[in-house]
A tleap script that builds the chain and sets N, CA, C and O, in Angstrom:
source leaprc.protein.ff14SB
mol = sequence {
  NMET MET PHE ARG TYR LYS THR ILE PHE GLY
  ARG GLU LEU ASP ALA GLY THR PHE GLU ASN
  GLN ILE THR GLU VAL ARG LEU LYS CYS LEU
  THR LEU ASN LYS PHE ILE GLY ILE GLY MET
  PRO ASP VAL TYR LYS VAL CSER
}
set mol.1.N position { -178.506 75.131 -5.667 }
set mol.1.CA position { -179.905 74.589 -6.327 }
set mol.1.C position { -179.595 73.453 -6.784 }
set mol.1.O position { -180.375 72.529 -6.549 }
set mol.2.N position { -178.288 73.173 -7.619 }
set mol.2.CA position { -178.222 71.825 -8.435 }
set mol.2.C position { -177.446 70.473 -7.534 }
set mol.2.O position { -177.145 69.394 -8.044 }
set mol.3.N position { -177.232 70.853 -6.124 }
set mol.3.CA position { -176.832 70.113 -5.386 }
set mol.3.C position { -178.051 69.633 -4.860 }
set mol.3.O position { -178.309 68.431 -4.812 }
set mol.4.N position { -178.907 70.630 -4.413 }
set mol.4.CA position { -180.393 69.929 -3.979 }
set mol.4.C position { -180.992 69.003 -4.864 }
set mol.4.O position { -181.434 67.933 -4.447 }
set mol.5.N position { -181.057 69.448 -6.475 }
set mol.5.CA position { -181.808 68.537 -7.786 }
set mol.5.C position { -180.687 67.353 -7.293 }
set mol.5.O position { -181.204 66.436 -6.655 }
set mol.6.N position { -179.679 67.287 -7.440 }
set mol.6.CA position { -179.136 65.977 -7.620 }
set mol.6.C position { -179.795 64.877 -6.967 }
set mol.6.O position { -180.342 63.865 -7.405 }
set mol.7.N position { -179.469 65.659 -4.971 }
set mol.7.CA position { -179.255 65.321 -4.208 }
set mol.7.C position { -180.506 64.168 -4.120 }
set mol.7.O position { -180.391 62.943 -4.073 }
set mol.8.N position { -181.687 64.961 -4.115 }
set mol.8.CA position { -183.272 64.419 -4.094 }
set mol.8.C position { -183.540 63.603 -5.706 }
set mol.8.O position { -184.065 62.513 -5.479 }
set mol.9.N position { -183.344 63.810 -7.132 }
set mol.9.CA position { -183.767 63.190 -7.577 }
set mol.9.C position { -182.714 62.244 -8.453 }
set mol.9.O position { -183.104 61.532 -9.378 }
set mol.10.N position { -181.459 62.328 -8.070 }
set mol.10.CA position { -180.095 61.678 -8.777 }
set mol.10.C position { -179.829 62.576 -10.064 }
set mol.10.O position { -180.440 63.569 -10.460 }
set mol.11.N position { -178.467 61.761 -10.715 }
set mol.11.CA position { -177.518 62.376 -11.558 }
set mol.11.C position { -177.867 62.000 -13.008 }
set mol.11.O position { -177.114 62.392 -13.900 }
set mol.12.N position { -179.401 60.969 -13.432 }
set mol.12.CA position { -179.608 60.873 -14.544 }
set mol.12.C position { -180.501 60.941 -14.776 }
set mol.12.O position { -181.177 60.683 -13.780 }
set mol.13.N position { -181.250 61.226 -15.828 }
set mol.13.CA position { -182.429 60.874 -16.441 }
set mol.13.C position { -183.174 59.916 -16.786 }
set mol.13.O position { -182.687 59.079 -17.545 }
set mol.14.N position { -184.433 59.774 -16.374 }
set mol.14.CA position { -185.359 58.796 -16.920 }
set mol.14.C position { -185.482 58.812 -18.231 }
set mol.14.O position { -185.122 57.728 -18.689 }
set mol.15.N position { -185.835 59.567 -19.054 }
set mol.15.CA position { -186.932 60.172 -20.613 }
set mol.15.C position { -185.658 59.666 -21.295 }
set mol.15.O position { -184.493 59.856 -20.946 }
set mol.16.N position { -186.098 59.029 -22.269 }
set mol.16.CA position { -185.241 58.851 -23.290 }
set mol.16.C position { -184.603 59.609 -24.253 }
set mol.16.O position { -183.387 59.646 -24.442 }
set mol.17.N position { -185.800 60.454 -25.097 }
set mol.17.CA position { -186.099 61.443 -26.007 }
set mol.17.C position { -185.365 62.928 -25.835 }
set mol.17.O position { -185.885 63.298 -24.783 }
set mol.18.N position { -184.597 63.843 -26.182 }
set mol.18.CA position { -184.480 65.131 -25.604 }
set mol.18.C position { -186.088 66.237 -25.003 }
set mol.18.O position { -186.484 67.032 -24.151 }
set mol.19.N position { -186.436 65.529 -26.153 }
set mol.19.CA position { -187.273 66.349 -25.426 }
set mol.19.C position { -188.400 66.103 -24.031 }
set mol.19.O position { -188.861 66.867 -23.183 }
set mol.20.N position { -188.519 64.898 -24.262 }
set mol.20.CA position { -189.090 64.513 -23.055 }
set mol.20.C position { -188.416 64.982 -21.515 }
set mol.20.O position { -188.923 65.477 -20.508 }
set mol.21.N position { -186.764 64.488 -21.939 }
set mol.21.CA position { -186.098 65.221 -21.013 }
set mol.21.C position { -186.215 66.388 -20.379 }
set mol.21.O position { -186.130 66.616 -19.172 }
set mol.22.N position { -186.486 67.367 -21.585 }
set mol.22.CA position { -186.762 68.681 -21.025 }
set mol.22.C position { -187.894 68.522 -20.572 }
set mol.22.O position { -188.172 69.581 -20.009 }
set mol.23.N position { -188.836 67.730 -20.467 }
set mol.23.CA position { -190.139 67.797 -19.619 }
set mol.23.C position { -190.095 66.935 -18.779 }
set mol.23.O position { -191.190 66.620 -18.314 }
set mol.24.N position { -189.388 66.517 -18.469 }
set mol.24.CA position { -189.020 65.498 -17.099 }
set mol.24.C position { -187.756 67.076 -15.952 }
set mol.24.O position { -187.889 67.369 -14.764 }
set mol.25.N position { -186.743 67.668 -16.954 }
set mol.25.CA position { -186.449 68.909 -16.061 }
set mol.25.C position { -187.480 69.828 -15.311 }
set mol.25.O position { -187.511 70.233 -14.149 }
set mol.26.N position { -188.371 70.027 -16.462 }
set mol.26.CA position { -189.279 70.775 -15.956 }
set mol.26.C position { -189.875 70.505 -14.586 }
set mol.26.O position { -189.496 71.148 -13.607 }
set mol.27.N position { -190.793 69.573 -14.508 }
set mol.27.CA position { -191.562 68.780 -13.805 }
set mol.27.C position { -190.126 68.981 -12.864 }
set mol.27.O position { -189.685 70.122 -12.730 }
set mol.28.N position { -189.673 68.228 -12.449 }
set mol.28.CA position { -188.942 67.983 -11.326 }
set mol.28.C position { -188.768 69.572 -10.873 }
set mol.28.O position { -189.048 69.673 -9.679 }
set mol.29.N position { -188.457 70.624 -11.362 }
set mol.29.CA position { -187.748 71.947 -10.718 }
set mol.29.C position { -189.392 71.958 -10.328 }
set mol.29.O position { -189.681 71.491 -9.226 }
set mol.30.N position { -190.308 72.389 -11.047 }
set mol.30.CA position { -192.313 72.909 -10.680 }
set mol.30.C position { -191.895 72.379 -8.580 }
set mol.30.O position { -191.927 72.966 -7.498 }
set mol.31.N position { -191.490 70.697 -9.187 }
set mol.31.CA position { -191.435 69.777 -7.224 }
set mol.31.C position { -190.268 70.351 -6.644 }
set mol.31.O position { -190.066 70.103 -5.455 }
set mol.32.N position { -189.490 71.046 -7.239 }
set mol.32.CA position { -188.410 71.221 -6.490 }
set mol.32.C position { -188.830 72.424 -5.455 }
set mol.32.O position { -188.819 72.295 -4.231 }
set mol.33.N position { -189.161 73.482 -6.080 }
set mol.33.CA position { -189.642 74.822 -5.761 }
set mol.33.C position { -190.860 74.489 -4.896 }
set mol.33.O position { -190.997 75.134 -3.856 }
set mol.34.N position { -191.782 73.526 -5.222 }
set mol.34.CA position { -192.588 73.134 -4.218 }
set mol.34.C position { -192.604 72.853 -2.417 }
set mol.34.O position { -193.245 73.134 -1.404 }
set mol.35.N position { -191.397 72.089 -2.895 }
set mol.35.CA position { -190.376 71.371 -1.505 }
set mol.35.C position { -189.988 72.195 -1.048 }
set mol.35.O position { -189.971 72.049 0.175 }
set mol.36.N position { -189.496 73.388 -1.476 }
set mol.36.CA position { -188.607 74.674 -0.912 }
set mol.36.C position { -189.980 75.586 -0.342 }
set mol.36.O position { -190.151 75.881 0.841 }
set mol.37.N position { -190.987 75.984 -1.578 }
set mol.37.CA position { -192.084 76.747 -0.881 }
set mol.37.C position { -192.711 75.972 0.651 }
set mol.37.O position { -193.372 76.596 1.482 }
set mol.38.N position { -192.497 75.145 0.722 }
set mol.38.CA position { -193.350 73.908 2.022 }
set mol.38.C position { -192.635 74.220 2.907 }
set mol.38.O position { -193.205 74.901 3.759 }
set mol.39.N position { -191.211 73.938 3.155 }
set mol.39.CA position { -190.574 74.057 3.824 }
set mol.39.C position { -190.100 75.486 4.221 }
set mol.39.O position { -189.389 75.600 5.219 }
set mol.40.N position { -190.377 76.348 3.651 }
set mol.40.CA position { -190.060 78.131 3.984 }
set mol.40.C position { -191.006 78.351 5.156 }
set mol.40.O position { -192.036 77.677 5.192 }
set mol.41.N position { -190.806 79.042 5.907 }
set mol.41.CA position { -191.778 79.580 7.539 }
set mol.41.C position { -192.382 80.705 6.896 }
set mol.41.O position { -191.964 81.357 5.939 }
set mol.42.N position { -193.647 80.859 7.706 }
set mol.42.CA position { -194.399 82.091 7.261 }
set mol.42.C position { -193.633 82.655 8.089 }
set mol.42.O position { -193.107 82.150 9.081 }
set mol.43.N position { -193.543 83.860 7.650 }
set mol.43.CA position { -193.237 85.366 8.460 }
set mol.43.C position { -194.209 86.297 8.334 }
set mol.43.O position { -194.827 86.583 7.309 }
set mol.44.N position { -194.313 86.732 9.353 }
set mol.44.CA position { -195.077 88.075 9.794 }
set mol.44.C position { -194.370 88.811 10.895 }
set mol.44.O position { -193.518 88.234 11.570 }
set mol.45.N position { -194.723 90.172 11.117 }
set mol.45.CA position { -194.551 91.085 11.441 }
set mol.45.C position { -194.853 90.860 12.694 }
set mol.45.O position { -195.806 90.083 12.629 }
set mol.46.N position { -194.503 91.173 14.375 }
set mol.46.CA position { -195.101 90.895 15.520 }
set mol.46.C position { -194.793 92.075 15.981 }
set mol.46.O position { -193.596 92.269 16.197 }
set mol.47.N position { -195.718 93.136 16.248 }
set mol.47.CA position { -195.386 94.769 16.926 }
set mol.47.C position { -196.024 94.355 18.650 }
set mol.47.O position { -196.007 95.208 19.537 }
savepdb mol mol.pdb
quit
């Protein structure tokens, strides 16, 4: 998971303060989870 995070968003944080860095990481994780969800196929049973 960290490989994808660093590949997409880079290795450094843009925010200056620690509190803002926490917020930045949370937002990026939510975005990454959304990307992963969009890329997952719809699975359903075929009878």
